[in-house]
C-alpha positions in Angstrom: -24.6 14.1 4.3 -26.2 11.1 2.8 -25.0 7.5 3.0 -24.4 7.5 -0.7 -22.1 10.5 -0.4 -20.3 8.9 2.6 -19.8 5.7 0.6 -18.3 7.6 -2.3 -16.0 9.5 0.0 -14.8 6.3 1.7 -14.1 4.7 -1.7 -12.1 7.7 -2.8 -10.2 7.8 0.5 -9.3 4.1 0.0 -8.0 4.8 -3.5 -5.9 7.7 -2.3 -4.3 5.6 0.5 -3.5 2.8 -2.0 -1.9 5.3 -4.4 0.2 6.8 -1.6 1.4 3.4 -0.3 2.2 2.2 -3.9 4.2 5.4 -4.6 6.2 5.0 -1.3 6.9 1.3 -2.0 8.2 2.3 -5.5 10.5 4.9 -4.0 11.9 2.5 -1.4 12.4 -0.2 -4.1 14.4 2.2 -6.2 16.6 3.0 -3.2 17.0 -0.7 -2.3 15.3 -0.3 1.1 13.2 -2.7 3.1 9.6 -2.5 4.4 7.8 -4.1 7.4 4.7 -6.0 6.5 2.4 -8.3 8.4 2.5 -12.0 7.5 0.1 -14.3 9.4 -0.2 -11.6 12.1 3.6 -11.2 12.6 5.8 -8.4 11.5 8.2 -9.4 8.7 11.0 -7.4 7.0 11.0 -7.8 3.2 12.6 -5.8 0.4 10.3 -3.1 -1.1 10.9 -4.7 -4.5 9.5 -8.0 -3.2 6.6 -6.3 -1.5 5.7 -4.6 -4.8 5.7 -8.0 -6.5 3.5 -9.5 -3.8 1.1 -6.7 -4.2 1.0 -7.2 -8.0 2.3 -3.8 -8.8 4.4 -3.5 -12.0 
């Protein structure tokens, strides 16, 4: 496998992970649930709706 192929696979894997996280945040926001995120290296509980806004997802 060449470096170019590996880079392409890594980019696709990153996109796949972003999509999965976005979908999960959207589900949790609809249910009114909270998520745990890292802020300044510390765990912080925020609403999923707020996390979506922070991520810039509409």
